[in-house]
C-alpha positions as CSV (number, residue, x, y, z in Angstrom):
1,X,-33.8,203.0,75.9
2,X,-36.3,204.3,73.1
3,X,-36.4,208.2,74.1
4,X,-33.3,210.7,73.5
5,X,-34.2,212.4,77.0
6,X,-32.9,209.2,78.6
7,X,-29.7,209.4,77.7
8,X,-29.1,212.7,79.1
9,X,-29.1,212.6,82.5
10,X,-25.9,209.4,82.7
11,X,-23.8,212.3,79.5
12,X,-25.1,214.9,82.1
13,X,-23.4,212.6,85.2
14,X,-20.0,211.9,83.6
15,X,-19.3,215.5,82.2
16,X,-20.1,216.7,86.0
17,X,-17.4,213.7,86.8
18,X,-14.7,215.9,85.1
19,X,-15.5,219.6,86.5
20,X,-18.2,220.7,84.4
21,X,-21.7,222.4,85.0
22,X,-24.1,221.1,82.6
23,X,-27.4,222.0,81.1
24,X,-30.1,220.5,78.0
25,X,-31.9,222.1,75.2
26,X,-29.3,224.9,75.5
27,X,-29.8,226.9,72.2
28,X,-30.3,224.7,69.1
29,X,-28.0,221.6,71.0
30,X,-29.2,218.8,73.6
31,X,-26.1,219.2,75.7
32,X,-23.5,222.3,76.8
33,X,-20.6,222.1,79.6
34,X,-19.4,224.8,80.2
35,X,-16.0,225.3,82.6
36,X,-14.3,227.6,83.5
37,X,-12.9,229.9,80.6
38,X,-13.0,227.2,78.6
39,X,-14.8,226.4,75.1
40,X,-18.0,225.2,75.9
41,X,-18.3,221.1,74.9
42,X,-22.0,220.4,72.8
43,X,-23.4,217.0,73.0
44,X,-26.3,215.7,70.7
45,X,-28.1,212.8,71.2
46,X,-30.2,210.4,69.3
47,X,-31.3,206.9,69.9
48,X,-28.9,205.4,66.8
49,X,-26.5,206.7,64.3
50,X,-27.6,208.1,61.0
51,X,-26.1,210.5,58.4
52,X,-28.6,213.8,60.2
53,X,-27.2,213.0,63.5
54,X,-23.7,213.7,62.3
55,X,-24.6,216.7,59.8
56,X,-26.5,217.9,63.5
57,X,-23.3,217.5,65.2
58,X,-21.2,219.5,62.7
59,X,-23.3,222.3,62.1
60,X,-22.2,222.4,66.0
61,X,-18.5,222.7,64.9
62,X,-18.8,226.3,63.5
63,X,-19.7,226.7,68.2
64,X,-16.5,225.4,69.2
65,X,-14.2,222.1,68.7
66,X,-16.2,220.3,71.5
67,X,-18.1,218.6,70.2
68,X,-19.8,215.1,70.7
69,X,-22.2,212.8,68.9
70,X,-24.6,210.8,72.0
71,X,-26.3,207.4,71.3
72,X,-26.7,203.4,73.0
73,X,-24.7,201.5,72.9
74,X,-25.8,199.4,70.0
75,X,-26.7,195.8,70.9
76,X,-26.7,193.1,68.3
77,X,-25.3,190.1,65.5
78,X,-23.7,194.0,63.7
79,X,-23.4,195.9,66.8
80,X,-19.3,196.3,66.5
81,X,-18.9,197.1,62.8
82,X,-21.6,199.5,63.6
83,X,-19.5,200.9,66.2
84,X,-15.9,201.0,64.5
85,X,-17.9,202.9,61.8
86,X,-19.7,205.3,62.8
87,X,-16.0,205.7,65.6
88,X,-14.3,205.9,62.1
89,X,-16.4,208.6,60.9
90,X,-16.9,210.3,64.6
91,X,-12.7,210.2,64.4
92,X,-12.7,211.4,60.3
93,X,-15.3,214.1,61.2
94,X,-13.4,215.7,64.4
95,X,-15.9,214.4,66.2
96,X,-15.8,212.9,70.1
97,X,-18.6,210.1,70.6
98,X,-20.4,209.3,73.5
99,X,-21.8,204.8,73.6
100,X,-24.3,204.9,76.9
101,X,-25.3,201.4,78.1
102,X,-28.3,199.9,79.0
103,X,-27.5,199.8,82.9
104,X,-26.5,203.4,82.3
105,X,-23.1,204.5,82.2
106,X,-22.0,206.6,79.2
107,X,-18.7,205.8,77.9
108,X,-16.7,208.4,75.5
109,X,-15.2,205.9,72.3
110,X,-13.5,209.3,71.0
111,X,-13.2,213.0,71.8
112,X,-12.6,215.6,69.2
113,X,-8.8,216.4,67.4
114,X,-7.9,216.1,64.3
115,X,-7.7,213.5,63.0
116,X,-4.7,211.5,60.3
117,X,-5.3,208.3,59.9
118,X,-2.4,205.8,59.0
119,X,-2.3,204.5,55.2
120,X,-1.3,200.9,54.8
121,X,1.0,200.5,52.5
122,X,-0.2,196.9,52.4
123,X,-3.8,197.4,51.5
124,X,-2.4,199.9,48.3
125,X,-0.5,197.0,47.6
126,X,-2.7,194.9,46.9
127,X,-5.5,197.0,45.0
128,X,-3.2,198.3,42.7
129,X,-2.5,194.5,42.3
130,X,-5.8,193.9,41.7
131,X,-5.8,197.0,39.1
132,X,-2.7,195.3,37.1
133,X,-4.0,191.9,37.9
134,X,-8.1,193.2,35.6
135,X,-7.8,192.6,32.0
136,X,-9.5,195.7,30.4
137,X,-12.4,197.4,31.8
138,X,-15.3,195.2,32.8
139,X,-17.2,195.9,35.6
140,X,-19.3,199.2,36.0
141,X,-18.1,201.5,38.9
142,X,-20.9,201.2,41.4
143,X,-21.8,197.6,40.3
144,X,-22.8,194.9,43.6
145,X,-20.2,192.8,44.5
146,X,-22.4,190.0,43.2
147,X,-21.9,189.6,39.6
148,X,-18.6,191.4,39.8
149,X,-15.4,190.2,37.5
150,X,-12.0,190.3,39.6
151,X,-8.6,189.5,37.6
152,X,-8.9,185.8,39.6
153,X,-12.3,185.0,37.1
154,X,-10.6,186.4,34.7
155,X,-7.4,184.4,35.0
156,X,-10.2,181.2,35.8
157,X,-11.6,182.3,31.9
158,X,-8.8,181.7,30.8
159,X,-8.2,178.4,31.6
160,X,-11.4,177.2,31.3
161,X,-11.6,178.6,27.0
162,X,-8.3,177.1,26.8
163,X,-9.8,173.5,27.6
164,X,-12.8,174.3,26.1
165,X,-10.9,173.7,22.6
166,X,-8.0,171.9,24.2
167,X,-9.7,169.8,26.6
168,X,-8.0,167.7,29.2
169,X,-5.0,169.2,29.2
170,X,-1.4,170.0,31.3
171,X,-1.3,172.8,34.4
172,X,1.9,173.4,32.7
173,X,0.0,174.4,29.4
174,X,-2.8,176.0,30.4
175,X,-0.2,178.4,32.4
176,X,2.0,178.4,29.0
177,X,-0.9,179.1,26.9
178,X,-2.9,181.3,28.4
179,X,-0.2,183.6,30.3
180,X,-1.6,182.2,33.8
181,X,0.8,181.1,36.5
182,X,-1.0,180.1,38.8
183,X,-2.9,177.4,35.9
184,X,-2.7,174.3,38.1
185,X,-3.9,175.8,41.5
186,X,-6.2,177.7,40.3
187,X,-7.5,174.5,38.3
188,X,-7.5,172.5,41.3
189,X,-8.8,174.3,44.4
190,X,-11.9,174.9,41.7
191,X,-13.5,177.6,43.5
192,X,-16.6,177.7,40.3
193,X,-16.4,174.5,39.9
194,X,-15.7,174.4,35.9
195,X,-12.8,172.2,36.5
196,X,-12.0,168.3,37.0
197,X,-9.2,166.7,37.8
198,X,-8.6,163.4,34.8
199,X,-4.9,162.7,36.1
200,X,-2.2,164.0,38.5
201,X,-1.4,167.2,36.8
202,X,-3.5,167.0,34.0
203,X,-7.5,168.9,34.2
204,X,-10.7,169.2,32.3
205,X,-13.6,171.9,31.3
206,X,-17.1,170.9,33.6
207,X,-20.3,171.2,32.0
208,X,-20.2,174.2,35.2
209,X,-17.6,175.4,33.4
210,X,-19.0,175.3,30.1
211,X,-22.0,176.5,31.4
212,X,-19.3,179.2,32.9
213,X,-17.6,180.1,29.9
214,X,-21.6,181.6,28.2
215,X,-22.4,183.6,30.5
216,X,-19.2,185.3,31.7
217,X,-18.2,185.7,27.9
218,X,-18.5,189.2,27.6
219,X,-15.9,189.4,30.7
220,X,-12.8,187.0,29.9
221,X,-11.2,189.0,28.1
222,X,-11.9,192.7,29.6
223,X,-14.5,193.9,27.7
224,X,-18.2,195.4,29.0
225,X,-21.0,193.6,28.2
């Protein structure tokens, strides 16, 4: 679909099947539907999700609580994620969402209504665990994921710093000296390529690890650059 008016027939058919009388371009609204003495239904049509579409729909909430946005159903690699994110946005704002398929069918993804999201205790626990694990405040809020200092990286840096002075060392000695309880497993997993196994339970620092210590020198103790 390359024109918004191509969305209108499927939307009109959908609403008419539910007993509505439907008219296009009424006042500032793209689609208005009436059924008896019920509050009107307004549908705003766009070819893609956008912030302006949500702004437009929110404005219509001053007229009626029954406001939908309608777009062609997203296609492509990121389509499922895009639809999921915008569906969550619609629910959060109390809007309905309709998608139109290439074969002309319209699907209601959600109806307008109050939104009460369920809190995830698991996600909250994970977030607070990472907060407590992170030493100091090494990251600027809003930074991209590339180069972010995590609690895991700080643990790796503490192990690397110990090995730089005492290499090679037993994992339990590294754990005892650094306070990184899972030092042996961390060095064994070697996600950054900083450690090499010398013998059972004994690890040394690689050249890449030495470079990592230089690159991340500001961050392992939690200080900002």
